[in-house]
Structure formats: C-alpha cells, structure tokens
PQR file with spaces between the fields and no chain letter, atoms N, CA, C, O and H, PARSE charges and radii, in Angstrom:
ATOM       1  N    MET     1    -136.673   31.409 -136.374 -0.4000 1.5000
ATOM       2  CA   MET     1    -136.059   31.759 -135.111 -0.0000 2.0000
ATOM       3  C    MET     1    -135.207   30.591 -134.635  0.5500 1.7000
ATOM       4  O    MET     1    -135.630   29.438 -134.719 -0.5500 1.4000
ATOM       5  N    GLU     2    -134.031   30.879 -134.145 -0.4000 1.5000
ATOM       6  CA   GLU     2    -133.165   29.850 -133.579 -0.0000 2.0000
ATOM       7  C    GLU     2    -133.481   29.711 -132.094  0.5500 1.7000
ATOM       8  O    GLU     2    -133.431   30.686 -131.344 -0.5500 1.4000
ATOM       9  H    GLU     2    -133.688   31.815 -134.077  0.4000 1.0000
ATOM      10  N    VAL     3    -133.804   28.496 -131.680 -0.4000 1.5000
ATOM      11  CA   VAL     3    -134.214   28.255 -130.303 -0.0000 2.0000
ATOM      12  C    VAL     3    -133.021   28.186 -129.366  0.5500 1.7000
ATOM      13  O    VAL     3    -133.113   28.659 -128.233 -0.5500 1.4000
ATOM      14  H    VAL     3    -133.845   27.704 -132.289  0.4000 1.0000
ATOM      15  N    SER     4    -131.924   27.623 -129.791 -0.4000 1.5000
ATOM      16  CA   SER     4    -130.742   27.430 -128.957 -0.0000 2.0000
ATOM      17  C    SER     4    -131.118   26.608 -127.734  0.5500 1.7000
ATOM      18  O    SER     4    -131.576   25.474 -127.877 -0.5500 1.4000
ATOM      19  H    SER     4    -131.850   27.239 -130.712  0.4000 1.0000
ATOM      20  N    ASN     5    -130.935   27.156 -126.523 -0.4000 1.5000
ATOM      21  CA   ASN     5    -131.268   26.383 -125.314 -0.0000 2.0000
ATOM      22  C    ASN     5    -132.711   26.605 -124.869  0.5500 1.7000
ATOM      23  O    ASN     5    -133.158   25.961 -123.920 -0.5500 1.4000
ATOM      24  H    ASN     5    -130.563   28.077 -126.407  0.4000 1.0000
ATOM      25  N    GLY     6    -133.448   27.493 -125.523 -0.4000 1.5000
ATOM      26  CA   GLY     6    -134.858   27.718 -125.238 -0.0000 2.0000
ATOM      27  C    GLY     6    -135.161   28.636 -124.078  0.5500 1.7000
ATOM      28  O    GLY     6    -136.328   28.881 -123.774 -0.5500 1.4000
ATOM      29  H    GLY     6    -133.084   28.017 -126.294  0.4000 1.0000
ATOM      30  N    LYS     7    -134.129   29.152 -123.419 -0.4000 1.5000
ATOM      31  CA   LYS     7    -134.353   30.006 -122.246 -0.0000 2.0000
ATOM      32  C    LYS     7    -135.031   31.331 -122.588  0.5500 1.7000
ATOM      33  O    LYS     7    -135.771   31.876 -121.769 -0.5500 1.4000
ATOM      34  H    LYS     7    -133.181   28.953 -123.666  0.4000 1.0000
ATOM      35  N    SER     8    -134.789   31.843 -123.771 -0.4000 1.5000
ATOM      36  CA   SER     8    -135.367   33.136 -124.128 -0.0000 2.0000
ATOM      37  C    SER     8    -136.406   33.021 -125.242  0.5500 1.7000
ATOM      38  O    SER     8    -136.802   34.029 -125.826 -0.5500 1.4000
ATOM      39  H    SER     8    -134.189   31.399 -124.436  0.4000 1.0000
ATOM      40  N    THR     9    -136.847   31.806 -125.536 -0.4000 1.5000
ATOM      41  CA   THR     9    -137.856   31.586 -126.565 -0.0000 2.0000
ATOM      42  C    THR     9    -139.186   31.272 -125.885  0.5500 1.7000
ATOM      43  O    THR     9    -139.307   30.270 -125.180 -0.5500 1.4000
ATOM      44  H    THR     9    -136.525   30.987 -125.061  0.4000 1.0000
ATOM      45  N    VAL    10    -140.177   32.128 -126.098 -0.4000 1.5000
ATOM      46  CA   VAL    10    -141.489   31.932 -125.474 -0.0000 2.0000
ATOM      47  C    VAL    10    -142.265   30.900 -126.288  0.5500 1.7000
ATOM      48  O    VAL    10    -142.466   31.068 -127.491 -0.5500 1.4000
ATOM      49  H    VAL    10    -140.078   32.942 -126.671  0.4000 1.0000
ATOM      50  N    PHE    11    -142.694   29.840 -125.625 -0.4000 1.5000
ATOM      51  CA   PHE    11    -143.326   28.687 -126.264 -0.0000 2.0000
ATOM      52  C    PHE    11    -144.504   29.070 -127.155  0.5500 1.7000
ATOM      53  O    PHE    11    -144.565   28.627 -128.301 -0.5500 1.4000
ATOM      54  H    PHE    11    -142.530   29.703 -124.648  0.4000 1.0000
ATOM      55  N    TRP    12    -145.431   29.875 -126.666 -0.4000 1.5000
ATOM      56  CA   TRP    12    -146.650   30.200 -127.403 -0.0000 2.0000
ATOM      57  C    TRP    12    -146.495   31.340 -128.385  0.5500 1.7000
ATOM      58  O    TRP    12    -147.144   31.328 -129.432 -0.5500 1.4000
ATOM      59  H    TRP    12    -145.381   30.235 -125.734  0.4000 1.0000
ATOM      60  N    TYR    13    -145.668   32.318 -128.094 -0.4000 1.5000
ATOM      61  CA   TYR    13    -145.679   33.565 -128.861 -0.0000 2.0000
ATOM      62  C    TYR    13    -144.520   33.752 -129.835  0.5500 1.7000
ATOM      63  O    TYR    13    -144.641   34.550 -130.765 -0.5500 1.4000
ATOM      64  H    TYR    13    -145.141   32.327 -127.244  0.4000 1.0000
ATOM      65  N    ASP    14    -143.424   33.062 -129.662 -0.4000 1.5000
ATOM      66  CA   ASP    14    -142.302   33.207 -130.599 -0.0000 2.0000
ATOM      67  C    ASP    14    -142.463   32.234 -131.768  0.5500 1.7000
ATOM      68  O    ASP    14    -143.093   31.184 -131.639 -0.5500 1.4000
ATOM      69  H    ASP    14    -143.326   32.415 -128.906  0.4000 1.0000
ATOM      70  N    HIS    15    -141.890   32.601 -132.893 -0.4000 1.5000
ATOM      71  CA   HIS    15    -141.995   31.780 -134.106 -0.0000 2.0000
ATOM      72  C    HIS    15    -140.833   30.782 -134.157  0.5500 1.7000
ATOM      73  O    HIS    15    -139.863   30.981 -134.888 -0.5500 1.4000
ATOM      74  H    HIS    15    -141.379   33.454 -132.998  0.4000 1.0000
ATOM      75  N    TRP    16    -140.943   29.728 -133.385 -0.4000 1.5000
ATOM      76  CA   TRP    16    -139.912   28.691 -133.368 -0.0000 2.0000
ATOM      77  C    TRP    16    -140.422   27.395 -133.997  0.5500 1.7000
ATOM      78  O    TRP    16    -139.623   26.557 -134.416 -0.5500 1.4000
ATOM      79  H    TRP    16    -141.731   29.566 -132.791  0.4000 1.0000
ATOM      80  N    TYR    17    -141.722   27.227 -134.065 -0.4000 1.5000
ATOM      81  CA   TYR    17    -142.355   26.023 -134.610 -0.0000 2.0000
ATOM      82  C    TYR    17    -142.452   26.161 -136.127  0.5500 1.7000
ATOM      83  O    TYR    17    -142.729   27.252 -136.627 -0.5500 1.4000
ATOM      84  H    TYR    17    -142.370   27.908 -133.725  0.4000 1.0000
ATOM      85  N    SER    18    -142.234   25.094 -136.854 -0.4000 1.5000
ATOM      86  CA   SER    18    -142.171   25.169 -138.313 -0.0000 2.0000
ATOM      87  C    SER    18    -143.465   25.669 -138.960  0.5500 1.7000
ATOM      88  O    SER    18    -143.420   26.231 -140.054 -0.5500 1.4000
ATOM      89  H    SER    18    -142.010   24.208 -136.448  0.4000 1.0000
ATOM      90  N    LEU    19    -144.612   25.476 -138.309 -0.4000 1.5000
ATOM      91  CA   LEU    19    -145.882   25.922 -138.875 -0.0000 2.0000
ATOM      92  C    LEU    19    -146.285   27.324 -138.437  0.5500 1.7000
ATOM      93  O    LEU    19    -147.326   27.827 -138.860 -0.5500 1.4000
ATOM      94  H    LEU    19    -144.649   25.019 -137.421  0.4000 1.0000
ATOM      95  N    GLY    20    -145.475   27.962 -137.595 -0.4000 1.5000
ATOM      96  CA   GLY    20    -145.777   29.320 -137.152 -0.0000 2.0000
ATOM      97  C    GLY    20    -145.882   29.424 -135.645  0.5500 1.7000
ATOM      98  O    GLY    20    -145.508   28.504 -134.918 -0.5500 1.4000
ATOM      99  H    GLY    20    -144.629   27.553 -137.252  0.4000 1.0000
ATOM     100  N    ARG    21    -146.398   30.561 -135.181 -0.4000 1.5000
ATOM     101  CA   ARG    21    -146.560   30.782 -133.744 -0.0000 2.0000
ATOM     102  C    ARG    21    -147.680   29.881 -133.225  0.5500 1.7000
ATOM     103  O    ARG    21    -148.754   29.817 -133.824 -0.5500 1.4000
ATOM     104  H    ARG    21    -146.701   31.309 -135.772  0.4000 1.0000
ATOM     105  N    LEU    22    -147.437   29.201 -132.138 -0.4000 1.5000
ATOM     106  CA   LEU    22    -148.420   28.257 -131.614 -0.0000 2.0000
ATOM     107  C    LEU    22    -149.717   28.944 -131.197  0.5500 1.7000
ATOM     108  O    LEU    22    -150.790   28.355 -131.331 -0.5500 1.4000
ATOM     109  H    LEU    22    -146.565   29.253 -131.652  0.4000 1.0000
ATOM     110  N    ILE    23    -149.644   30.161 -130.700 -0.4000 1.5000
ATOM     111  CA   ILE    23    -150.865   30.881 -130.323 -0.0000 2.0000
ATOM     112  C    ILE    23    -151.750   31.102 -131.543  0.5500 1.7000
ATOM     113  O    ILE    23    -152.974   31.083 -131.419 -0.5500 1.4000
ATOM     114  H    ILE    23    -148.773   30.640 -130.590  0.4000 1.0000
ATOM     115  N    ASP    24    -151.163   31.311 -132.718 -0.4000 1.5000
ATOM     116  CA   ASP    24    -151.935   31.503 -133.947 -0.0000 2.0000
ATOM     117  C    ASP    24    -152.558   30.193 -134.429  0.5500 1.7000
ATOM     118  O    ASP    24    -153.624   30.201 -135.044 -0.5500 1.4000
ATOM     119  H    ASP    24    -150.168   31.327 -132.819  0.4000 1.0000
ATOM     120  N    ILE    25    -151.907   29.090 -134.156 -0.4000 1.5000
ATOM     121  CA   ILE    25    -152.382   27.786 -134.606 -0.0000 2.0000
ATOM     122  C    ILE    25    -153.455   27.234 -133.683  0.5500 1.7000
ATOM     123  O    ILE    25    -154.466   26.709 -134.150 -0.5500 1.4000
ATOM     124  H    ILE    25    -151.041   29.083 -133.656  0.4000 1.0000
ATOM     125  N    THR    26    -153.245   27.348 -132.378 -0.4000 1.5000
ATOM     126  CA   THR    26    -154.141   26.709 -131.422 -0.0000 2.0000
ATOM     127  C    THR    26    -155.150   27.651 -130.781  0.5500 1.7000
ATOM     128  O    THR    26    -156.183   27.209 -130.278 -0.5500 1.4000
ATOM     129  H    THR    26    -152.424   27.774 -131.998  0.4000 1.0000
ATOM     130  N    GLY    27    -154.857   28.937 -130.797 -0.4000 1.5000
ATOM     131  CA   GLY    27    -155.689   29.877 -130.053 -0.0000 2.0000
ATOM     132  C    GLY    27    -155.436   29.714 -128.560  0.5500 1.7000
ATOM     133  O    GLY    27    -154.587   28.925 -128.144 -0.5500 1.4000
ATOM     134  H    GLY    27    -154.018   29.296 -131.205  0.4000 1.0000
ATOM     135  N    GLU    28    -156.176   30.464 -127.766 -0.4000 1.5000
ATOM     136  CA   GLU    28    -155.954   30.429 -126.318 -0.0000 2.0000
ATOM     137  C    GLU    28    -156.375   29.111 -125.680  0.5500 1.7000
ATOM     138  O    GLU    28    -155.968   28.822 -124.555 -0.5500 1.4000
ATOM     139  H    GLU    28    -156.866   31.104 -128.103  0.4000 1.0000
ATOM     140  N    ILE    29    -157.167   28.319 -126.358 -0.4000 1.5000
ATOM     141  CA   ILE    29    -157.566   27.020 -125.814 -0.0000 2.0000
ATOM     142  C    ILE    29    -156.354   26.107 -125.635  0.5500 1.7000
ATOM     143  O    ILE    29    -156.392   25.175 -124.831 -0.5500 1.4000
ATOM     144  H    ILE    29    -157.497   28.555 -127.272  0.4000 1.0000
ATOM     145  N    GLY    30    -155.282   26.370 -126.377 -0.4000 1.5000
ATOM     146  CA   GLY    30    -154.062   25.575 -126.249 -0.0000 2.0000
ATOM     147  C    GLY    30    -153.467   25.637 -124.857  0.5500 1.7000
ATOM     148  O    GLY    30    -152.923   24.644 -124.373 -0.5500 1.4000
ATOM     149  H    GLY    30    -155.251   27.127 -127.030  0.4000 1.0000
ATOM     150  N    PHE    31    -153.561   26.799 -124.196 -0.4000 1.5000
ATOM     151  CA   PHE    31    -153.045   26.927 -122.829 -0.0000 2.0000
ATOM     152  C    PHE    31    -153.720   25.914 -121.923  0.5500 1.7000
ATOM     153  O    PHE    31    -153.071   25.256 -121.110 -0.5500 1.4000
ATOM     154  H    PHE    31    -154.003   27.605 -124.589  0.4000 1.0000
ATOM     155  N    ILE    32    -155.022   25.800 -122.072 -0.4000 1.5000
ATOM     156  CA   ILE    32    -155.817   24.916 -121.214 -0.0000 2.0000
ATOM     157  C    ILE    32    -155.619   23.451 -121.611  0.5500 1.7000
ATOM     158  O    ILE    32    -155.336   22.605 -120.763 -0.5500 1.4000
ATOM     159  H    ILE    32    -155.549   26.335 -122.733  0.4000 1.0000
ATOM     160  N    ASP    33    -155.768   23.164 -122.887 -0.4000 1.5000
ATOM     161  CA   ASP    33    -155.708   21.769 -123.340 -0.0000 2.0000
ATOM     162  C    ASP    33    -154.341   21.133 -123.127  0.5500 1.7000
ATOM     163  O    ASP    33    -154.255   19.951 -122.794 -0.5500 1.4000
ATOM     164  H    ASP    33    -155.999   23.852 -123.576  0.4000 1.0000
ATOM     165  N    LEU    34    -153.282   21.893 -123.313 -0.4000 1.5000
ATOM     166  CA   LEU    34    -151.949   21.331 -123.119 -0.0000 2.0000
ATOM     167  C    LEU    34    -151.412   21.569 -121.711  0.5500 1.7000
ATOM     168  O    LEU    34    -150.436   20.942 -121.300 -0.5500 1.4000
ATOM     169  H    LEU    34    -153.351   22.853 -123.584  0.4000 1.0000
ATOM     170  N    GLY    35    -152.051   22.477 -120.972 -0.4000 1.5000
ATOM     171  CA   GLY    35    -151.608   22.758 -119.606 -0.0000 2.0000
ATOM     172  C    GLY    35    -150.280   23.490 -119.537  0.5500 1.7000
ATOM     173  O    GLY    35    -149.529   23.342 -118.574 -0.5500 1.4000
ATOM     174  H    GLY    35    -152.844   22.987 -121.306  0.4000 1.0000
ATOM     175  N    ILE    36    -149.997   24.277 -120.559 -0.4000 1.5000
ATOM     176  CA   ILE    36    -148.741   25.028 -120.613 -0.0000 2.0000
ATOM     177  C    ILE    36    -149.070   26.507 -120.439  0.5500 1.7000
ATOM     178  O    ILE    36    -149.781   27.075 -121.267 -0.5500 1.4000
ATOM     179  H    ILE    36    -150.607   24.397 -121.341  0.4000 1.0000
ATOM     180  N    PRO    37    -148.568   27.148 -119.377 -0.5600 1.5000
ATOM     181  CA   PRO    37    -148.864   28.559 -119.127  0.2800 2.0000
ATOM     182  C    PRO    37    -148.447   29.471 -120.289  0.5500 1.7000
ATOM     183  O    PRO    37    -147.541   29.153 -121.059 -0.5500 1.4000
ATOM     184  N    LYS    38    -149.134   30.609 -120.390 -0.4000 1.5000
ATOM     185  CA   LYS    38    -148.945   31.558 -121.499 -0.0000 2.0000
ATOM     186  C    LYS    38    -147.507   31.989 -121.728  0.5500 1.7000
ATOM     187  O    LYS    38    -147.064   32.062 -122.874 -0.5500 1.4000
ATOM     188  H    LYS    38    -149.870   30.868 -119.765  0.4000 1.0000
ATOM     189  N    LEU    39    -146.776   32.272 -120.673 -0.4000 1.5000
ATOM     190  CA   LEU    39    -145.434   32.831 -120.832 -0.0000 2.0000
ATOM     191  C    LEU    39    -144.315   31.813 -120.618  0.5500 1.7000
ATOM     192  O    LEU    39    -143.179   32.192 -120.335 -0.5500 1.4000
ATOM     193  H    LEU    39    -147.136   32.212 -119.742  0.4000 1.0000
ATOM     194  N    SER    40    -144.625   30.544 -120.750 -0.4000 1.5000
ATOM     195  CA   SER    40    -143.597   29.506 -120.607 -0.0000 2.0000
ATOM     196  C    SER    40    -142.557   29.620 -121.702  0.5500 1.7000
ATOM     197  O    SER    40    -142.871   29.974 -122.839 -0.5500 1.4000
ATOM     198  H    SER    40    -145.549   30.236 -120.981  0.4000 1.0000
ATOM     199  N    THR    41    -141.328   29.321 -121.357 -0.4000 1.5000
ATOM     200  CA   THR    41    -140.273   29.269 -122.364 -0.0000 2.0000
ATOM     201  C    THR    41    -140.206   27.845 -122.917  0.5500 1.7000
ATOM     202  O    THR    41    -140.727   26.908 -122.312 -0.5500 1.4000
ATOM     203  H    THR    41    -141.072   29.033 -120.434  0.4000 1.0000
ATOM     204  N    VAL    42    -139.570   27.700 -124.053 -0.4000 1.5000
ATOM     205  CA   VAL    42    -139.383   26.367 -124.629 -0.0000 2.0000
ATOM     206  C    VAL    42    -138.585   25.512 -123.648  0.5500 1.7000
ATOM     207  O    VAL    42    -138.877   24.327 -123.482 -0.5500 1.4000
ATOM     208  H    VAL    42    -139.146   28.461 -124.544  0.4000 1.0000
ATOM     209  N    GLU    43    -137.588   26.096 -123.003 -0.4000 1.5000
ATOM     210  CA   GLU    43    -136.788   25.359 -122.019 -0.0000 2.0000
ATOM     211  C    GLU    43    -137.657   24.814 -120.892  0.5500 1.7000
ATOM     212  O    GLU    43    -137.536   23.643 -120.531 -0.5500 1.4000
ATOM     213  H    GLU    43    -137.351   27.058 -123.138  0.4000 1.0000
ATOM     214  N    SER    44    -138.533   25.650 -120.332 -0.4000 1.5000
ATOM     215  CA   SER    44    -139.361   25.201 -119.211 -0.0000 2.0000
ATOM     216  C    SER    44    -140.328   24.103 -119.629  0.5500 1.7000
ATOM     217  O    SER    44    -140.607   23.193 -118.849 -0.5500 1.4000
ATOM     218  H    SER    44    -138.632   26.601 -120.625  0.4000 1.0000
ATOM     219  N    VAL    45    -140.835   24.178 -120.839 -0.4000 1.5000
ATOM     220  CA   VAL    45    -141.734   23.131 -121.328 -0.0000 2.0000
ATOM     221  C    VAL    45    -140.974   21.814 -121.475  0.5500 1.7000
ATOM     222  O    VAL    45    -141.472   20.757 -121.088 -0.5500 1.4000
ATOM     223  H    VAL    45    -140.608   24.918 -121.473  0.4000 1.0000
ATOM     224  N    LEU    46    -139.782   21.884 -122.029 -0.4000 1.5000
ATOM     225  CA   LEU    46    -138.982   20.665 -122.191 -0.0000 2.0000
ATOM     226  C    LEU    46    -138.634   20.026 -120.850  0.5500 1.7000
ATOM     227  O    LEU    46    -138.563   18.802 -120.742 -0.5500 1.4000
ATOM     228  H    LEU    46    -139.378   22.743 -122.344  0.4000 1.0000
ATOM     229  N    CYS    47    -138.420   20.849 -119.837 -0.4000 1.5000
ATOM     230  CA   CYS    47    -138.014   20.340 -118.533 -0.0000 2.0000
ATOM     231  C    CYS    47    -139.177   19.875 -117.659  0.5500 1.7000
ATOM     232  O    CYS    47    -138.980   19.051 -116.766 -0.5500 1.4000
ATOM     233  H    CYS    47    -138.478   21.843 -119.924  0.4000 1.0000
ATOM     234  N    THR    48    -140.380   20.387 -117.900 -0.4000 1.5000
ATOM     235  CA   THR    48    -141.465   20.107 -116.963 -0.0000 2.0000
ATOM     236  C    THR    48    -142.668   19.382 -117.547  0.5500 1.7000
ATOM     237  O    THR    48    -143.409   18.735 -116.806 -0.5500 1.4000
ATOM     238  H    THR    48    -140.540   21.057 -118.626  0.4000 1.0000
ATOM     239  N    GLN    49    -142.880   19.471 -118.833 -0.4000 1.5000
ATOM     240  CA   GLN    49    -144.090   18.889 -119.405 -0.0000 2.0000
ATOM     241  C    GLN    49    -143.947   17.399 -119.660  0.5500 1.7000
ATOM     242  O    GLN    49    -142.912   16.919 -120.123 -0.5500 1.4000
ATOM     243  H    GLN    49    -142.278   19.996 -119.435  0.4000 1.0000
ATOM     244  N    ARG    50    -145.002   16.695 -119.349 -0.4000 1.5000
ATOM     245  CA   ARG    50    -145.093   15.270 -119.631 -0.0000 2.0000
ATOM     246  C    ARG    50    -145.999   15.104 -120.842  0.5500 1.7000
ATOM     247  O    ARG    50    -147.101   15.651 -120.864 -0.5500 1.4000
ATOM     248  H    ARG    50    -145.842   17.085 -118.973  0.4000 1.0000
ATOM     249  N    ARG    51    -145.569   14.384 -121.819 -0.4000 1.5000
ATOM     250  CA   ARG    51    -146.366   14.213 -123.032 -0.0000 2.0000
ATOM     251  C    ARG    51    -147.545   13.289 -122.776  0.5500 1.7000
ATOM     252  O    ARG    51    -147.477   12.351 -121.982 -0.5500 1.4000
ATOM     253  H    ARG    51    -144.674   13.940 -121.801  0.4000 1.0000
ATOM     254  N    LYS    52    -148.635   13.595 -123.485 -0.4000 1.5000
ATOM     255  CA   LYS    52    -149.859   12.814 -123.378 -0.0000 2.0000
ATOM     256  C    LYS    52    -150.358   12.501 -124.778  0.5500 1.7000
ATOM     257  O    LYS    52    -149.908   13.102 -125.753 -0.5500 1.4000
ATOM     258  H    LYS    52    -148.690   14.357 -124.129  0.4000 1.0000
ATOM     259  N    ARG    53    -151.264   11.582 -124.874 -0.4000 1.5000
ATOM     260  CA   ARG    53    -151.931   11.296 -126.139 -0.0000 2.0000
ATOM     261  C    ARG    53    -153.253   12.039 -126.122  0.5500 1.7000
ATOM     262  O    ARG    53    -154.058   11.858 -125.208 -0.5500 1.4000
ATOM     263  H    ARG    53    -151.630   11.093 -124.082  0.4000 1.0000
ATOM     264  N    HIS    54    -153.485   12.877 -127.128 -0.4000 1.5000
ATOM     265  CA   HIS    54    -154.682   13.716 -127.192 -0.0000 2.0000
ATOM     266  C    HIS    54    -155.642   13.229 -128.266  0.5500 1.7000
ATOM     267  O    HIS    54    -155.238   12.578 -129.230 -0.5500 1.4000
ATOM     268  H    HIS    54    -152.832   13.024 -127.870  0.4000 1.0000
ATOM     269  N    ARG    55    -156.900   13.549 -128.089 -0.4000 1.5000
ATOM     270  CA   ARG    55    -157.909   13.236 -129.114 -0.0000 2.0000
ATOM     271  C    ARG    55    -157.810   14.185 -130.298  0.5500 1.7000
ATOM     272  O    ARG    55    -158.143   13.821 -131.426 -0.5500 1.4000
ATOM     273  H    ARG    55    -157.228   14.078 -127.306  0.4000 1.0000
ATOM     274  N    VAL    56    -157.353   15.400 -130.035 -0.4000 1.5000
ATOM     275  CA   VAL    56    -157.226   16.408 -131.089 -0.0000 2.0000
ATOM     276  C    VAL    56    -155.825   16.302 -131.688  0.5500 1.7000
ATOM     277  O    VAL    56    -154.826   16.450 -130.983 -0.5500 1.4000
ATOM     278  H    VAL    56    -157.083   15.695 -129.118  0.4000 1.0000
ATOM     279  N    GLU    57    -155.761   16.045 -132.979 -0.4000 1.5000
ATOM     280  CA   GLU    57    -154.480   15.757 -133.633 -0.0000 2.0000
ATOM     281  C    GLU    57    -153.481   16.904 -133.541  0.5500 1.7000
ATOM     282  O    GLU    57    -152.283   16.653 -133.409 -0.5500 1.4000
ATOM     283  H    GLU    57    -156.572   15.924 -133.552  0.4000 1.0000
ATOM     284  N    ILE    58    -153.932   18.149 -133.607 -0.4000 1.5000
ATOM     285  CA   ILE    58    -152.982   19.265 -133.539 -0.0000 2.0000
ATOM     286  C    ILE    58    -152.218   19.251 -132.223  0.5500 1.7000
ATOM     287  O    ILE    58    -151.039   19.603 -132.204 -0.5500 1.4000
ATOM     288  H    ILE    58    -154.905   18.353 -133.714  0.4000 1.0000
ATOM     289  N    TRP    59    -152.853   18.856 -131.119 -0.4000 1.5000
ATOM     290  CA   TRP    59    -152.141   18.796 -129.835 -0.0000 2.0000
ATOM     291  C    TRP    59    -151.057   17.736 -129.878  0.5500 1.7000
ATOM     292  O    TRP    59    -149.976   17.942 -129.326 -0.5500 1.4000
ATOM     293  H    TRP    59    -153.811   18.570 -131.134  0.4000 1.0000
ATOM     294  N    ASN    60    -151.321   16.602 -130.522 -0.4000 1.5000
ATOM     295  CA   ASN    60    -150.303   15.565 -130.675 -0.0000 2.0000
ATOM     296  C    ASN    60    -149.148   16.075 -131.531  0.5500 1.7000
ATOM     297  O    ASN    60    -147.986   15.802 -131.232 -0.5500 1.4000
ATOM     298  H    ASN    60    -152.199   16.435 -130.970  0.4000 1.0000
ATOM     299  N    ARG    61    -149.459   16.807 -132.584 -0.4000 1.5000
ATOM     300  CA   ARG    61    -148.400   17.349 -133.452 -0.0000 2.0000
ATOM     301  C    ARG    61    -147.543   18.347 -132.695  0.5500 1.7000
ATOM     302  O    ARG    61    -146.320   18.345 -132.830 -0.5500 1.4000
ATOM     303  H    ARG    61    -150.403   17.029 -132.827  0.4000 1.0000
ATOM     304  N    VAL    62    -148.178   19.203 -131.896 -0.4000 1.5000
ATOM     305  CA   VAL    62    -147.421   20.194 -131.113 -0.0000 2.0000
ATOM     306  C    VAL    62    -146.510   19.462 -130.127  0.5500 1.7000
ATOM     307  O    VAL    62    -145.328   19.787 -130.012 -0.5500 1.4000
ATOM     308  H    VAL    62    -149.172   19.205 -131.787  0.4000 1.0000
ATOM     309  N    GLU    63    -147.050   18.491 -129.429 -0.4000 1.5000
ATOM     310  CA   GLU    63    -146.231   17.771 -128.438 -0.0000 2.0000
ATOM     311  C    GLU    63    -145.096   16.983 -129.079  0.5500 1.7000
ATOM     312  O    GLU    63    -144.061   16.772 -128.445 -0.5500 1.4000
ATOM     313  H    GLU    63    -148.010   18.227 -129.522  0.4000 1.0000
ATOM     314  N    ASN    64    -145.265   16.555 -130.298 -0.4000 1.5000
ATOM     315  CA   ASN    64    -144.199   15.811 -130.975 -0.0000 2.0000
ATOM     316  C    ASN    64    -143.070   16.706 -131.467  0.5500 1.7000
ATOM     317  O    ASN    64    -142.035   16.204 -131.906 -0.5500 1.4000
ATOM     318  H    ASN    64    -146.106   16.726 -130.812  0.4000 1.0000
ATOM     319  N    THR    65    -143.253   18.032 -131.400 -0.4000 1.5000
ATOM     320  CA   THR    65    -142.199   18.936 -131.862 -0.0000 2.0000
ATOM     321  C    THR    65    -141.210   19.293 -130.772  0.5500 1.7000
ATOM     322  O    THR    65    -140.130   19.803 -131.070 -0.5500 1.4000
ATOM     323  H    THR    65    -144.094   18.439 -131.044  0.4000 1.0000
ATOM     324  N    TYR    66    -141.546   19.041 -129.519 -0.4000 1.5000
ATOM     325  CA   TYR    66    -140.612   19.390 -128.441 -0.0000 2.0000
ATOM     326  C    TYR    66    -140.168   18.189 -127.693  0.5500 1.7000
ATOM     327  O    TYR    66    -139.381   18.303 -126.753 -0.5500 1.4000
ATOM     328  H    TYR    66    -142.423   18.626 -129.277  0.4000 1.0000
C-alpha cells in the first residue's frame, strides 16, 4: 500500500508496514501499549505521537517505522 501523506491510511488496519497489518502483529494490546487509538491515520500518528523507549522490542520496531 502506498501511504502518500497518510491521511487515508489507517495506522492499525491498513497494510502499510513492511511486516503486515499492525493489528495482526501486535493484537489489540498495541492500542493500549502504544497509546494510539484504533482508527488513527498514519498522518495523525506522525503529527501527534511522541516516541518512547519500550521494554517490548516489537513496540520499538513499530515506533521506528513512522
């Protein structure tokens, strides 16, 4: 999937990440652990999320992709 400006790409459910849909990789716990709402767009995540260092490596990998 081409992300372009990210306005119409849903962060969790669209296949924009190289390893697949994030919901399939992280499960619903990803919403809580990363603090990113279910229907966020890639654009909104880029504009509002602050990166953190996580104990769980997959969360660090996800945050390093955006």
